[in-house]
py3Dmol code that shows the C-alpha trace and the ligand (Angstrom):
import py3Dmol

protein = """\
ATOM      1  CA  MET A   1     112.086 104.821 114.378  1.00  0.00           C
ATOM      2  CA  GLU A   2     109.600 104.608 111.525  1.00  0.00           C
ATOM      3  CA  ARG A   3     109.317 107.938 109.696  1.00  0.00           C
ATOM      4  CA  ILE A   4     105.722 107.295 108.550  1.00  0.00           C
ATOM      5  CA  ILE A   5     103.333 107.074 111.481  1.00  0.00           C
ATOM      6  CA  ARG A   6      99.612 106.877 112.185  1.00  0.00           C
ATOM      7  CA  ILE A   7      98.037 109.005 114.864  1.00  0.00           C
ATOM      8  CA  GLY A   8      94.325 108.549 115.476  1.00  0.00           C
ATOM      9  CA  GLY A   9      93.743 107.042 112.038  1.00  0.00           C
ATOM     10  CA  ASP A  10      95.598 109.861 110.245  1.00  0.00           C
ATOM     11  CA  LEU A  11      98.913 109.626 108.471  1.00  0.00           C
ATOM     12  CA  TYR A  12     101.950 111.749 109.427  1.00  0.00           C
ATOM     13  CA  THR A  13     105.622 111.898 108.537  1.00  0.00           C
ATOM     14  CA  LEU A  14     108.262 112.769 111.103  1.00  0.00           C
ATOM     15  CA  THR A  15     109.858 116.006 109.959  1.00  0.00           C
ATOM     16  CA  GLU A  16     112.940 118.036 110.777  1.00  0.00           C
ATOM     17  CA  TYR A  17     111.224 121.177 109.530  1.00  0.00           C
ATOM     18  CA  GLY A  18     108.993 123.350 111.712  1.00  0.00           C
ATOM     19  CA  LYS A  19     107.116 125.240 108.970  1.00  0.00           C
ATOM     20  CA  PRO A  20     104.284 123.768 106.911  1.00  0.00           C
ATOM     21  CA  VAL A  21     104.778 123.553 103.133  1.00  0.00           C
ATOM     22  CA  PHE A  22     101.200 124.374 102.105  1.00  0.00           C
ATOM     23  CA  GLY A  23      99.321 125.004 105.388  1.00  0.00           C
ATOM     24  CA  GLU A  24      99.238 121.397 106.668  1.00  0.00           C
ATOM     25  CA  LYS A  25      99.159 120.638 110.402  1.00  0.00           C
ATOM     26  CA  ILE A  26     102.425 119.975 112.290  1.00  0.00           C
ATOM     27  CA  ILE A  27     102.122 118.507 115.780  1.00  0.00           C
ATOM     28  CA  SER A  28     104.528 117.284 118.395  1.00  0.00           C
ATOM     29  CA  TYR A  29     104.804 113.532 118.789  1.00  0.00           C
ATOM     30  CA  MET A  30     107.043 111.788 121.333  1.00  0.00           C
ATOM     31  CA  GLY A  31     109.440 114.725 121.421  1.00  0.00           C
ATOM     32  CA  LYS A  32     109.539 115.017 117.581  1.00  0.00           C
ATOM     33  CA  ARG A  33     107.612 116.932 114.962  1.00  0.00           C
ATOM     34  CA  ALA A  34     104.983 115.111 112.884  1.00  0.00           C
ATOM     35  CA  ARG A  35     103.525 116.558 109.667  1.00  0.00           C
ATOM     36  CA  HIS A  36     100.011 115.623 108.564  1.00  0.00           C
ATOM     37  CA  TRP A  37      99.906 113.716 105.220  1.00  0.00           C
ATOM     38  CA  ASP A  38      96.571 113.981 103.422  1.00  0.00           C
ATOM     39  CA  PRO A  39      95.776 110.974 101.164  1.00  0.00           C
ATOM     40  CA  LYS A  40      93.740 113.277  98.938  1.00  0.00           C
ATOM     41  CA  ARG A  41      96.816 115.378  98.196  1.00  0.00           C
ATOM     42  CA  SER A  42      99.378 112.653  97.749  1.00  0.00           C
ATOM     43  CA  LYS A  43      99.001 109.306  95.966  1.00  0.00           C
ATOM     44  CA  LEU A  44     101.591 107.528  98.085  1.00  0.00           C
ATOM     45  CA  ALA A  45      99.624 108.470 101.212  1.00  0.00           C
ATOM     46  CA  ALA A  46      96.465 107.225  99.459  1.00  0.00           C
ATOM     47  CA  ALA A  47      98.128 103.856  98.740  1.00  0.00           C
ATOM     48  CA  ILE A  48      99.218 103.532 102.393  1.00  0.00           C
ATOM     49  CA  MET A  49      95.631 104.218 103.480  1.00  0.00           C
ATOM     50  CA  LYS A  50      94.538 101.567 100.995  1.00  0.00           C
ATOM     51  CA  GLY A  51      96.747  98.990 102.773  1.00  0.00           C
ATOM     52  CA  MET A  52     100.148  99.283 101.070  1.00  0.00           C
ATOM     53  CA  ASP A  53     102.204  96.739 102.990  1.00  0.00           C
ATOM     54  CA  VAL A  54     105.654  97.310 101.404  1.00  0.00           C
ATOM     55  CA  MET A  55     107.597 100.516 101.902  1.00  0.00           C
ATOM     56  CA  PRO A  56     110.655 100.657  99.678  1.00  0.00           C
ATOM     57  CA  LEU A  57     111.827 103.940 101.243  1.00  0.00           C
ATOM     58  CA  ASN A  58     113.845 104.553 104.405  1.00  0.00           C
ATOM     59  CA  ALA A  59     115.798 107.379 105.980  1.00  0.00           C
ATOM     60  CA  ASP A  60     118.819 106.739 103.705  1.00  0.00           C
ATOM     61  CA  SER A  61     117.053 106.210 100.346  1.00  0.00           C
ATOM     62  CA  SER A  62     117.817 108.294  97.278  1.00  0.00           C
ATOM     63  CA  VAL A  63     114.982 108.762  94.848  1.00  0.00           C
ATOM     64  CA  LEU A  64     114.669 109.830  91.222  1.00  0.00           C
ATOM     65  CA  TYR A  65     111.234 111.507  91.226  1.00  0.00           C
ATOM     66  CA  LEU A  66     109.675 112.099  87.802  1.00  0.00           C
ATOM     67  CA  GLY A  67     106.740 114.548  87.631  1.00  0.00           C
ATOM     68  CA  ALA A  68     107.547 116.470  90.811  1.00  0.00           C
ATOM     69  CA  SER A  69     105.046 119.304  90.157  1.00  0.00           C
ATOM     70  CA  THR A  70     105.190 121.922  92.946  1.00  0.00           C
ATOM     71  CA  GLY A  71     106.642 119.350  95.363  1.00  0.00           C
ATOM     72  CA  THR A  72     103.739 118.204  97.544  1.00  0.00           C
ATOM     73  CA  THR A  73     104.680 114.502  97.562  1.00  0.00           C
ATOM     74  CA  VAL A  74     108.365 115.366  97.126  1.00  0.00           C
ATOM     75  CA  SER A  75     108.197 117.209 100.471  1.00  0.00           C
ATOM     76  CA  TYR A  76     106.961 114.040 102.202  1.00  0.00           C
ATOM     77  CA  LEU A  77     109.684 111.915 100.564  1.00  0.00           C
ATOM     78  CA  SER A  78     112.116 114.549 101.815  1.00  0.00           C
ATOM     79  CA  ASP A  79     110.799 113.939 105.375  1.00  0.00           C
ATOM     80  CA  ILE A  80     110.994 110.135 104.995  1.00  0.00           C
ATOM     81  CA  CYS A  81     114.388 109.945 103.246  1.00  0.00           C
ATOM     82  CA  ILE A  82     115.952 112.488 105.580  1.00  0.00           C
ATOM     83  CA  ASN A  83     119.566 111.307 105.029  1.00  0.00           C
ATOM     84  CA  GLY A  84     119.064 110.562 101.325  1.00  0.00           C
ATOM     85  CA  LYS A  85     118.344 112.749  98.313  1.00  0.00           C
ATOM     86  CA  ILE A  86     115.267 113.434  96.171  1.00  0.00           C
ATOM     87  CA  PHE A  87     116.216 114.275  92.578  1.00  0.00           C
ATOM     88  CA  ALA A  88     112.964 115.926  91.505  1.00  0.00           C
ATOM     89  CA  VAL A  89     112.351 116.275  87.738  1.00  0.00           C
ATOM     90  CA  GLU A  90     109.624 118.628  86.522  1.00  0.00           C
ATOM     91  CA  VAL A  91     109.067 119.992  82.986  1.00  0.00           C
ATOM     92  CA  SER A  92     106.636 122.848  83.695  1.00  0.00           C
ATOM     93  CA  PHE A  93     108.383 126.066  84.635  1.00  0.00           C
ATOM     94  CA  GLU A  94     105.389 127.312  86.689  1.00  0.00           C
ATOM     95  CA  SER A  95     105.433 124.231  88.909  1.00  0.00           C
ATOM     96  CA  PHE A  96     109.239 124.161  88.981  1.00  0.00           C
ATOM     97  CA  TYR A  97     109.340 127.688  90.357  1.00  0.00           C
ATOM     98  CA  LYS A  98     107.517 126.556  93.523  1.00  0.00           C
ATOM     99  CA  LEU A  99     109.552 123.374  93.680  1.00  0.00           C
ATOM    100  CA  LEU A 100     112.695 125.492  93.612  1.00  0.00           C
ATOM    101  CA  SER A 101     111.525 127.525  96.571  1.00  0.00           C
ATOM    102  CA  LEU A 102     110.788 124.300  98.533  1.00  0.00           C
ATOM    103  CA  ALA A 103     114.303 122.997  97.650  1.00  0.00           C
ATOM    104  CA  GLU A 104     115.852 126.202  99.027  1.00  0.00           C
ATOM    105  CA  LYS A 105     114.373 125.306 102.413  1.00  0.00           C
ATOM    106  CA  ARG A 106     115.119 121.576 102.412  1.00  0.00           C
ATOM    107  CA  LYS A 107     118.647 120.342 101.961  1.00  0.00           C
ATOM    108  CA  ASN A 108     117.831 116.910 100.433  1.00  0.00           C
ATOM    109  CA  ILE A 109     115.707 118.046  97.446  1.00  0.00           C
ATOM    110  CA  ILE A 110     117.574 118.591  94.155  1.00  0.00           C
ATOM    111  CA  PRO A 111     115.185 120.201  91.663  1.00  0.00           C
ATOM    112  CA  ILE A 112     115.730 119.512  87.935  1.00  0.00           C
ATOM    113  CA  LEU A 113     113.874 121.451  85.233  1.00  0.00           C
ATOM    114  CA  GLU A 114     113.824 118.818  82.489  1.00  0.00           C
ATOM    115  CA  ASP A 115     111.705 116.576  80.322  1.00  0.00           C
ATOM    116  CA  ALA A 116     111.549 113.023  81.732  1.00  0.00           C
ATOM    117  CA  ASN A 117     111.309 111.726  78.161  1.00  0.00           C
ATOM    118  CA  ILE A 118     115.012 112.570  77.797  1.00  0.00           C
ATOM    119  CA  PRO A 119     116.839 111.095  80.806  1.00  0.00           C
ATOM    120  CA  GLU A 120     120.193 111.646  79.032  1.00  0.00           C
ATOM    121  CA  ARG A 121     119.823 115.295  79.987  1.00  0.00           C
ATOM    122  CA  TYR A 122     119.961 114.642  83.754  1.00  0.00           C
ATOM    123  CA  SER A 123     121.306 111.106  84.271  1.00  0.00           C
ATOM    124  CA  PHE A 124     124.897 112.374  84.566  1.00  0.00           C
ATOM    125  CA  PHE A 125     124.271 114.267  87.781  1.00  0.00           C
ATOM    126  CA  VAL A 126     121.691 112.025  89.483  1.00  0.00           C
ATOM    127  CA  GLU A 127     123.754 110.054  91.970  1.00  0.00           C
ATOM    128  CA  LYS A 128     122.802 106.351  92.048  1.00  0.00           C
ATOM    129  CA  PRO A 129     119.124 106.403  93.079  1.00  0.00           C
ATOM    130  CA  ASP A 130     117.648 103.442  94.986  1.00  0.00           C
ATOM    131  CA  LEU A 131     114.167 104.004  93.605  1.00  0.00           C
ATOM    132  CA  ILE A 132     112.335 105.653  90.716  1.00  0.00           C
ATOM    133  CA  TYR A 133     109.048 107.332  91.677  1.00  0.00           C
ATOM    134  CA  GLN A 134     107.028 108.410  88.653  1.00  0.00           C
ATOM    135  CA  ASP A 135     103.782 110.367  88.622  1.00  0.00           C
ATOM    136  CA  ILE A 136     103.417 111.732  85.106  1.00  0.00           C
ATOM    137  CA  ALA A 137      99.885 111.901  83.767  1.00  0.00           C
ATOM    138  CA  GLN A 138     100.764 111.595  80.087  1.00  0.00           C
ATOM    139  CA  ARG A 139      99.647 109.219  77.390  1.00  0.00           C
ATOM    140  CA  ASN A 140     103.183 107.776  77.044  1.00  0.00           C
ATOM    141  CA  GLN A 141     103.791 107.357  80.828  1.00  0.00           C
ATOM    142  CA  VAL A 142     104.989 103.742  80.531  1.00  0.00           C
ATOM    143  CA  GLN A 143     107.384 104.656  77.729  1.00  0.00           C
ATOM    144  CA  ILE A 144     108.823 107.457  79.908  1.00  0.00           C
ATOM    145  CA  PHE A 145     109.241 104.939  82.755  1.00  0.00           C
ATOM    146  CA  ASN A 146     111.045 102.452  80.438  1.00  0.00           C
ATOM    147  CA  ALA A 147     113.422 105.123  79.202  1.00  0.00           C
ATOM    148  CA  ASN A 148     114.411 106.026  82.751  1.00  0.00           C
ATOM    149  CA  ALA A 149     114.634 102.397  83.865  1.00  0.00           C
ATOM    150  CA  ASP A 150     116.998 101.820  80.966  1.00  0.00           C
ATOM    151  CA  LYS A 151     119.161 104.853  81.849  1.00  0.00           C
ATOM    152  CA  PHE A 152     119.409 103.929  85.558  1.00  0.00           C
ATOM    153  CA  PRO A 153     120.183 100.157  85.479  1.00  0.00           C
ATOM    154  CA  GLU A 154     121.245 100.137  89.150  1.00  0.00           C
ATOM    155  CA  VAL A 155     117.662 100.941  90.277  1.00  0.00           C
ATOM    156  CA  LYS A 156     115.900  97.758  91.425  1.00  0.00           C
ATOM    157  CA  LYS A 157     112.657  99.216  92.856  1.00  0.00           C
ATOM    158  CA  ALA A 158     110.078 101.647  91.552  1.00  0.00           C
ATOM    159  CA  ILE A 159     106.768 103.271  92.364  1.00  0.00           C
ATOM    160  CA  LEU A 160     104.769 104.018  89.235  1.00  0.00           C
ATOM    161  CA  ILE A 161     101.495 105.902  89.205  1.00  0.00           C
ATOM    162  CA  ILE A 162      99.317 105.122  86.199  1.00  0.00           C
ATOM    163  CA  LYS A 163      96.589 107.600  85.396  1.00  0.00           C
ATOM    164  CA  THR A 164      94.378 105.550  83.111  1.00  0.00           C
ATOM    165  CA  ARG A 165      92.344 108.520  81.864  1.00  0.00           C
ATOM    166  CA  SER A 166      95.474 110.145  80.457  1.00  0.00           C
ATOM    167  CA  ILE A 167      95.894 107.082  78.229  1.00  0.00           C
ATOM    168  CA  SER A 168      92.277 106.802  77.040  1.00  0.00           C
ATOM    169  CA  SER A 169      89.021 108.497  78.034  1.00  0.00           C
ATOM    170  CA  ARG A 170      86.872 105.861  76.281  1.00  0.00           C
ATOM    171  CA  LEU A 171      88.142 102.398  77.188  1.00  0.00           C
ATOM    172  CA  ASN A 172      87.481 100.442  80.385  1.00  0.00           C
ATOM    173  CA  GLU A 173      89.913 101.397  83.186  1.00  0.00           C
ATOM    174  CA  LYS A 174      91.095  97.849  83.890  1.00  0.00           C
ATOM    175  CA  ASP A 175      91.794  97.193  80.192  1.00  0.00           C
ATOM    176  CA  ILE A 176      93.803 100.403  79.926  1.00  0.00           C
ATOM    177  CA  LEU A 177      95.811  99.443  82.989  1.00  0.00           C
ATOM    178  CA  SER A 178      96.634  95.926  81.838  1.00  0.00           C
ATOM    179  CA  GLU A 179      97.503  97.140  78.341  1.00  0.00           C
ATOM    180  CA  ALA A 180      99.771  99.836  79.864  1.00  0.00           C
ATOM    181  CA  LEU A 181     101.480  97.340  82.171  1.00  0.00           C
ATOM    182  CA  SER A 182     102.104  94.907  79.326  1.00  0.00           C
ATOM    183  CA  GLY A 183     104.415  97.625  77.965  1.00  0.00           C
ATOM    184  CA  LEU A 184     106.718  97.522  81.014  1.00  0.00           C
ATOM    185  CA  LYS A 185     110.073  96.217  79.842  1.00  0.00           C
ATOM    186  CA  GLU A 186     112.396  95.430  82.741  1.00  0.00           C
ATOM    187  CA  PHE A 187     110.207  95.711  85.834  1.00  0.00           C
ATOM    188  CA  SER A 188     107.416  93.496  87.150  1.00  0.00           C
ATOM    189  CA  VAL A 189     104.411  94.497  89.226  1.00  0.00           C
ATOM    190  CA  VAL A 190     104.726  93.336  92.845  1.00  0.00           C
ATOM    191  CA  ARG A 191     101.737  95.294  94.277  1.00  0.00           C
ATOM    192  CA  ARG A 192      98.905  97.269  92.755  1.00  0.00           C
ATOM    193  CA  TYR A 193      96.564  99.735  94.498  1.00  0.00           C
ATOM    194  CA  ASN A 194      93.492 101.407  93.082  1.00  0.00           C
ATOM    195  CA  LEU A 195      93.578 104.828  94.775  1.00  0.00           C
ATOM    196  CA  SER A 196      89.820 105.389  94.775  1.00  0.00           C
ATOM    197  CA  PRO A 197      88.151 107.055  96.731  1.00  0.00           C
ATOM    198  CA  TYR A 198      91.114 109.341  97.416  1.00  0.00           C
ATOM    199  CA  ASP A 199      91.999 109.786  93.741  1.00  0.00           C
ATOM    200  CA  GLN A 200      90.006 108.722  90.681  1.00  0.00           C
ATOM    201  CA  ALA A 201      91.409 106.677  87.766  1.00  0.00           C
ATOM    202  CA  ASN A 202      94.842 106.499  89.391  1.00  0.00           C
ATOM    203  CA  TYR A 203      96.701 103.291  90.303  1.00  0.00           C
ATOM    204  CA  LEU A 204      99.884 103.047  92.291  1.00  0.00           C
ATOM    205  CA  LEU A 205     102.131 100.153  91.337  1.00  0.00           C
ATOM    206  CA  TYR A 206     105.090  98.927  93.309  1.00  0.00           C
ATOM    207  CA  LEU A 207     107.565  97.380  90.862  1.00  0.00           C
ATOM    208  CA  GLU A 208     110.828  95.402  91.078  1.00  0.00           C
ATOM    209  CA  ARG A 209     113.405  94.696  88.405  1.00  0.00           C
TER     210      ARG A 209
END
"""
ligand_1 = """\
27
SAM
C 100.012 114.542 88.551
S 101.206 115.791 88.546
C 102.352 115.273 89.788
C 101.917 115.456 91.208
C 103.071 115.200 92.162
N 103.732 113.956 91.884
C 102.629 115.167 93.626
O 102.136 114.133 94.088
O 102.819 116.177 94.342
C 102.111 115.425 87.092
C 103.302 116.318 86.827
O 104.082 115.749 85.776
C 104.637 116.844 85.023
N 105.083 116.320 83.730
C 104.322 116.006 82.646
N 105.101 115.585 81.633
C 106.375 115.604 82.096
C 107.637 115.277 81.515
N 107.707 114.822 80.257
N 108.758 115.422 82.256
C 108.677 115.897 83.545
N 107.512 116.218 84.143
C 106.377 116.068 83.436
C 103.489 117.849 84.959
O 103.956 119.130 84.596
C 102.897 117.732 86.342
O 103.479 118.697 87.189
"""
view = py3Dmol.view(width=600, height=400)
view.addModel(protein, "pdb")
view.setStyle({"model": 0}, {"cartoon": {"style": "trace"}})
view.addModel(ligand_1, "xyz")
view.setStyle({"model": 1}, {"stick": {}})
view.zoomTo()
view.show()
């Protein structure tokens, strides 16, 4: 059964967990629990609402997630990849503290308090991920992605969020995006989604090596 479903135009993930993470609605659906996924709170949900027609995640996927923050999107990947693992890297201690409390309740989230600029510090205990998911709103976001792609050569698929306004606040958004993407070393863009109106100046790219 698909783990991402639409009910009445809204997006949900099937979940094994009965309690909401941040107050979101959980309903019963065909004898299972379904958790509401708000496209304004999660860029992957926004891309699906914008017509994303490839889903490189399944129940068994393992994900290296860079820029986990407090774990909002991580919690949905934890629902989707229920038999896999989410290795969730976050550099800010304040956000990490909440992520840690989420990981205590969900068995497939492994929180890592580290800087994604230095994958050498965590690559040794991240077990063969199938996908890199990166959502780091920093000027050097493509460089961070390249460093991780280099350190995890077995990964063939990636989801990369580019926040254009973190790269430049002056230049035209499309120019910033194409300049940023020209810096990708080993991966090519297969799909691109502008996340407006759910999220401004954010693009979700699906990449393959
Ligand atoms: C836009 S937020 C991520 C939101 C999250 N992906 C979600 O959808 O729930 C970006 C996060 O990247 C983190 N971050 C920034 N630089 C980082 C770095 N070098 N290594 C790891 N995390 C970083 C920030 O602390 C912030 O929590």
